[in-house]
C-alpha positions in Angstrom: 23.6 -2.6 19.3 22.5 0.9 19.9 20.0 1.5 22.9 19.4 5.2 21.9 15.6 5.8 22.0 15.1 7.3 18.7 17.1 4.7 16.9 15.7 1.8 18.5 12.0 2.9 17.2 13.1 3.6 13.9 14.6 -0.3 13.8 11.1 -1.3 15.2 9.3 1.0 12.4 11.2 -0.4 9.6 10.9 -4.0 10.7 7.3 -3.2 11.2 6.8 -1.7 7.8 8.1 -5.0 6.5 5.5 -7.2 8.5 2.9 -4.9 7.8 3.7 -4.9 4.0 3.8 -8.8 4.1 0.3 -9.1 6.5 -1.5 -6.7 4.5 -0.4 -8.3 1.1 -1.3 -11.9 2.0 -4.6 -10.7 3.1 -5.3 -8.7 -0.2 -4.0 -11.3 -2.0 -6.4 -14.2 -0.6 -9.1 -12.0 -1.3 -8.5 -11.6 -4.8 -7.6 -15.2 -5.4 -10.6 -16.3 -3.8 -13.1 -14.4 -6.2 -10.8 -15.4 -8.9 -10.9 -19.2 -7.9 -14.6 -19.3 -7.3 -16.2 -16.3 -8.5 -18.1 -16.1 -5.6 -19.0 -12.9 -4.5 -20.4 -14.5 -1.2 -17.4 -16.7 -0.5 -15.4 -13.0 -0.6 -17.8 -11.3 1.6 -17.1 -14.8 4.1 -13.3 -14.5 3.8 -13.8 -10.4 4.9 -16.6 -11.8 7.8 -13.8 -14.2 9.1 -11.1 -11.9 8.9 -13.0 -9.2 11.0 -14.3 -11.4 13.3 -10.9 -12.8 14.1 -9.8 -9.3 14.8 -12.4 -8.5 17.0 -11.7 -11.5 19.0 -8.2 -12.0 19.2 -7.4 -8.1 20.2 -8.3 -8.6 23.9 -6.1 -11.7 24.2 -3.1 -10.3 22.3 -3.3 -7.4 24.9 -2.9 -9.5 27.7 -0.1 -11.0 26.0 1.8 -8.1 25.2 1.3 -6.6 29.1 2.7 -10.1 30.5 5.5 -10.2 28.1 8.3 -8.1 27.0 7.1 -6.1 24.1 10.2 -7.4 22.0 8.9 -10.7 23.0 5.4 -10.1 22.2 6.5 -9.3 18.5 8.6 -12.0 18.1 5.7 -14.1 19.1 3.6 -12.4 16.3 6.1 -12.8 13.6 6.9 -16.5 14.6 2.9 -17.2 14.5 2.5 -15.5 11.3 5.3 -17.5 9.6 4.0 -20.9 11.0 0.0 -19.8 9.5 2.1 -19.2 6.1 4.1 -22.5 6.1 1.0 -24.3 7.1 -1.1 -22.6 4.3 1.9 -22.9 2.0 1.9 -26.8 2.5 -1.8 -26.9 1.7 -1.7 -25.4 -1.2 1.2 -27.0 -2.8 0.7 -30.4 -1.7 -3.4 -30.3 -2.3 -4.8 -31.1 -5.5 -5.9 -27.8 -7.4 -9.1 -28.9 -7.7 -10.0 -28.6 -4.1 -9.7 -24.9 -4.5 -12.4 -24.5 -7.0 -15.4 -24.1 -4.9 -16.3 -22.4 -1.5 -17.7 -25.7 -0.8 -14.3 -27.7 -0.7 -13.0 -28.1 2.9 -9.5 -27.4 1.7 -10.5 -24.0 0.3 -11.6 -23.1 3.9 -8.6 -24.3 5.6 -6.1 -22.8 2.8 -8.0 -19.3 3.5 -8.3 -19.6 7.4 -4.7 -20.7 7.9 -3.8 -17.5 5.4 -6.1 -14.9 7.5 -4.9 -16.1 10.9 -1.4 -15.3 9.9 -2.3 -11.8 9.0 -4.3 -11.8 12.1 -1.4 -12.4 14.1 0.2 -9.3 12.8 -2.0 -7.3 15.3 0.0 -8.7 18.1 2.8 -6.7 16.8 1.0 -3.7 16.4 -0.7 -3.6 20.0 3.2 -4.1 21.5 4.4 -1.3 19.2 1.9 0.9 20.2 3.1 0.4 24.1 6.5 0.4 23.4 6.1 4.4 22.5 5.3 4.5 26.1 8.4 2.8 27.4 10.7 4.5 24.5 9.3 8.6 25.0 8.1 10.0 27.9 7.5 13.2 25.8 6.0 13.4 22.2 4.2 10.2 21.9 1.9 11.7 19.3 4.7 12.4 16.9 5.4 8.6 17.7 2.0 7.6 16.6 2.2 9.5 13.8 5.1 7.6 12.3 3.2 4.5 13.3 0.2 5.7 11.1 2.7 6.5 8.5 4.1 3.2 8.6 0.6 1.9 7.6 -0.1 4.3 4.8 2.9 3.3 3.1 1.8 -0.7 3.7 -1.7 0.1 2.7 -0.1 1.9 -0.7 2.4 -0.6 -1.8 -0.2 -3.3 -0.9 -2.8 -2.4 -2.8 -0.5 -2.1 -6.2 1.6 -5.4 -5.6 -1.3 -7.9 -4.5 -2.9 -6.8 -7.6 0.2 -7.2 -9.9 1.3 -10.5 -8.3 -2.2 -12.1 -8.6 -2.6 -10.8 -12.3 0.7 -12.0 -13.6 2.2 -14.6 -11.3 -0.8 -16.1 -9.1 -1.0 -17.8 -5.7 2.2 -19.7 -5.6 4.3 -16.7 -6.4 2.4 -14.9 -3.3 3.3 -17.1 -1.1 6.9 -17.5 -2.0 7.0 -13.9 -1.6 5.3 -14.2 1.7 7.4 -16.6 3.4 10.7 -15.0 2.3 9.6 -11.5 3.5 8.1 -12.9 6.8 11.5 -14.6 7.7 13.8 -11.7 6.9 11.1 -9.6 9.4 11.9 -12.3 12.0 15.8 -12.4 11.6 15.9 -8.7 11.7 14.0 -8.4 14.6 15.8 -10.8 16.7 18.8 -8.2 16.3 16.8 -5.3 17.4 17.8 -4.2 21.0 14.6 -2.9 23.0 15.5 -1.8 26.6 13.3 -3.3 28.7 15.2 -4.4 31.8 11.8 -6.3 33.9 8.7 -7.9 32.7 6.4 -4.7 33.9 2.9 -6.0 34.8 0.9 -6.0 38.0 2.0 -8.4 40.5 -1.4 -9.4 42.0 -2.8 -10.2 38.2 -2.5 -13.5 36.9 -1.7 -14.3 33.2 -4.9 -14.3 31.9 -7.1 -12.0 30.0 -8.0 -10.6 33.3 -11.3 -9.1 31.3 -12.8 -7.9 34.6 -9.4 -5.8 35.6 -9.1 -4.0 32.2 -13.0 -3.2 32.4 -12.1 -1.7 36.0 -8.8 0.2 34.4 -11.1 1.8 31.9 -13.8 2.7 34.2 -11.2 4.1 36.2 -9.8 7.1 34.1 -13.1 9.7 33.5 -14.0 10.0 30.1 -12.0 6.9 28.6 -14.7 4.7 28.1 -17.0 7.2 26.3 -13.9 7.9 24.1 -14.0 4.0 23.2 -17.7 4.0 22.4 -17.2 7.2 20.4 -14.5 5.8 18.6 -16.6 2.7 18.4 -19.8 4.8 16.9 -17.4 6.3 14.4 -16.4 3.2 13.3 -19.8 2.0 13.0 -20.5 4.8 10.6 -17.0 4.2 9.0 -18.8 0.6 8.0 -20.7 2.7 5.3 -17.5 3.4 3.4 -16.4 -0.1 3.5 -19.5 -1.7 2.4 -20.5 1.3 -0.6 -17.5 3.1 -1.4 -16.2 0.6 -4.3 -19.5 0.2 -5.7 -20.2 3.9 -5.6 -16.8 4.6 -6.8 -17.3 1.8 -9.9 -20.5 3.6 -10.7 -18.3 6.4 -12.1 -15.5 5.0 -13.6 -13.7 2.2 -14.6 -12.3 -0.5 -12.1 -8.9 0.2 -13.7 -9.0 3.7 -13.0 -10.9 3.5 -9.5 -7.9 1.1 -8.5 -5.5 3.6 -9.7 -7.3 6.3 -8.1 -7.1 4.6 -5.0 -4.0 4.0 -4.5 -2.9 7.8 -5.7 -5.1 8.6 -2.7 -3.2 6.8 -0.1 -0.8 9.4 -0.3 -3.3 11.5 2.2 -3.0 8.9 4.5 0.8 9.1 4.3 0.6 13.0 4.5 -1.7 13.2 7.4 0.5 10.8 9.3 3.4 12.4 8.5 1.6 15.7 9.7 1.3 14.1 13.1 4.9 12.8 13.0 6.1 16.3 12.7 3.9 18.7 14.7 2.4 16.2 16.9 -1.5 16.4 18.2 -0.8 19.6 20.6 -1.6 19.5 24.5 -5.2 17.8 24.3 -5.4 15.3 21.8 -8.9 14.6 22.3 -9.9 18.2 21.3 -8.0 17.9 18.0 -10.0 14.2 17.5 -13.0 16.0 17.7 -12.5 18.5 15.3 -10.7 16.1 12.9 -14.4 14.4 13.0 -16.2 18.0 12.2 -14.1 18.1 8.9 -14.6 14.5 8.1 -18.3 14.0 8.5 -18.8 17.0 6.7 -16.9 16.0 3.9 -18.7 13.0 3.7 -22.0 15.2 3.5 -20.8 16.9 0.4 -18.9 14.7 -1.5 -21.5 12.7 -3.2 -23.8 15.7 -3.1 -23.5 15.7 -7.0 -22.1 12.5 -9.4 -18.8 14.0 -9.9 -15.6 12.1 -9.9 -13.5 15.2 -9.2 -16.2 15.8 -5.8 -15.4 11.6 -5.1 -11.4 12.3 -5.2 -11.4 15.5 -3.3 -13.4 14.1 -0.7 -11.7 10.9 -0.5 -8.1 12.4 -0.2 -9.7 14.8 2.8 -10.8 11.6 4.5 -7.8 9.7 3.8 -5.7 12.4 5.3 -7.7 13.4 8.4 -8.8 9.9 9.6 -5.4 8.9 10.7 -5.6 11.8 13.5 -8.5 9.8 15.3 -6.5 6.6 15.8 -3.5 8.6 16.6 -5.0 10.8 19.1 -6.8 7.8 20.8 -3.8 5.9 21.1 -2.0 8.7 22.5 -4.6 9.8 25.1 -4.5 5.8 26.2 -0.6 5.9 26.8 -1.0 9.1 29.1 -3.8 7.8 30.9 -3.3 4.4 31.3 -0.9 3.0 33.7 2.3 1.1 31.3 1.8 -2.4 32.7 -2.2 -2.2 31.7 -1.7 -0.4 28.2 -1.7 -3.6 26.2 -4.8 -4.9 27.5 -6.8 -1.2 27.3 -5.5 -1.2 23.8 -6.6 -4.7 22.4 -10.2 -4.1 24.8 -10.6 -0.9 22.8 -9.5 -2.5 19.4 -12.1 -5.1 20.3 -15.0 -3.1 20.9 -14.1 -0.8 18.0 -13.5 -3.4 15.5 -16.8 -4.6 16.3 -18.8 -2.2 14.7 -17.4 -2.3 11.2 -18.2 -5.6 10.2 -21.8 -5.1 11.6 -22.8 -2.2 9.5 -20.7 -4.0 6.6 -23.5 -6.6 6.6 -26.0 -4.5 7.3 -25.7 -1.4 5.1 -25.6 -3.3 1.9 -29.2 -4.4 2.3 -30.4 -1.4 3.6 -28.9 0.5 0.5 -30.0 -2.1 -1.9 -33.8 -2.5 -0.7 -34.6 1.0 0.6 -32.4 3.9 -0.7 -31.6 2.4 -4.3 -35.3 2.1 -4.7 -35.9 5.6 -3.1 -34.1 7.0 -5.7 -34.6 4.9 -9.0 -38.2 4.2 -9.1 -39.6 5.7 -5.4 -40.8 8.9 -3.8 -37.3 10.6 -3.6 -37.3 10.8 -7.4 -39.6 13.4 -7.0 -38.5 15.0 -4.1 -34.9 15.9 -4.6 -33.8 13.8 -8.3 -34.2 17.0 -10.0 -31.1 18.6 -8.7 -29.5 15.3 -6.6 -29.7 13.1 -9.5 -31.8 9.6 -9.9 -30.3 6.0 -10.1 -28.8 3.4 -7.7 -25.6 5.6 -7.6 -27.5 8.3 -6.2 -29.1 6.2 -3.4 -25.6 4.8 -2.5 -24.8 8.9 -2.5 -27.7 9.7 -0.1 -26.4 6.9 2.5 -23.2 8.7 2.6 -24.9 11.7 3.1 -27.2 10.8 5.7 -24.0 9.0 7.8 -22.1 12.3 7.6 -24.9 14.0 9.2 -25.2 11.6 11.9 -21.4 11.6 12.7 -21.3 15.3 12.5 -24.2 15.2 15.3 -22.3 12.6 17.4 -18.9 14.6 17.5 -20.9 18.2 18.0 -22.5 16.4 21.1 -19.2 15.3 22.2 -17.9 18.4 22.3 -20.5 19.5 24.9 -20.7 16.4 27.2 -19.2 16.1 30.7 -16.8 13.3 29.8 -14.8 15.3 27.3 -14.3 18.2 29.5 -13.3 15.9 32.5 -10.9 13.9 29.9 -9.4 17.2 28.4 -9.0 18.6 32.0 -7.3 15.7 32.7 -4.6 15.6 29.6 -3.9 19.6 29.5 -3.1 18.9 33.6 -0.5 16.6 32.4 0.8 18.7 29.7 1.3 21.4 31.9 2.9 19.1 34.5 5.0 17.5 31.9 6.7 21.2 30.8 6.9 22.2 34.6 9.5 19.3 34.9 
């Protein structure tokens, strides 16, 4: 096998594409299945809650595994873990009587769901390992490599959103499980033949093989501006949870479910376009500056795309959002890869992911009641009808729209404040100096 860094990276990307589609497919499918089987919105919300909590809890643990093992080994662990959970889930599904899955009160229902979710979450170990492999394979153009990783995730989302719906609509969960097992096995076998040049296990000789949260915390604190960057991204995710909680409700207030699903699949091309741009042109000498500029665009869009109840405005706004949001994650990973020692990158990325992912479920659980009991009444029978209803419109959808607009203003203010912060200036200066030194070499 060739040890050329670029060909190795492409092989890892191809393998990750198979694994990502598989893991996202089973996550989408089990969500659809849970609702179709039980007709319980509450059950679906609990499924989402379990998924987000497991994502949050596992990230730091996965980061430790990545740092204390060879990166390919960590990816193999990820594939094996996913396959084992999927096999166990399939055994439960095919061996247990079908009536055990008809109600969210049935233990077998949750046992089956949790097994499949754990298989999907195990894929995060692979993604952390892949991010640290960028530093292993490339001394320059890490931002472009991160763009390619984002492109894989974008393609995965586009394929999965269609594939899972078709599979559940025409074939059912049994077929979905067979497809998942076959694809997971193919990904594992292919990965075994990918050669990743890593002669030694790189980690701190004085650090025991454990989570080492204390050591990771000190590494984050040791890089001026890194902790504020993580907190800023966490705040972004906190506001981003508004989209997860309310976007479907807003979209379905304007169009049918079939049209909404088709629109989402079509607009995912924006995600692919954004990540492809990063892969081609990179993020510049200061990815942090690019990140904040993108935030200005994203949050300004958030202010205006629901200003009127228009499908065209919604489509344009979501296309802009999907196109530019990948820049934020790519920039953050690039910054970490440039300022954190390689032997600590897995734990720091895992730590950042854990902190940041905690914000989304919090918002998701909070914003629904806030919209339902405050903003929707405000724009249906409350003071908002008289204050702005004549030009803004009235009704439940206008209450949801007002939440998006307020979130946009909060995000824009936070971004402008970050631009003028001491942490931004220090971290930017450090990144620019690194870029200059790299060119000098």
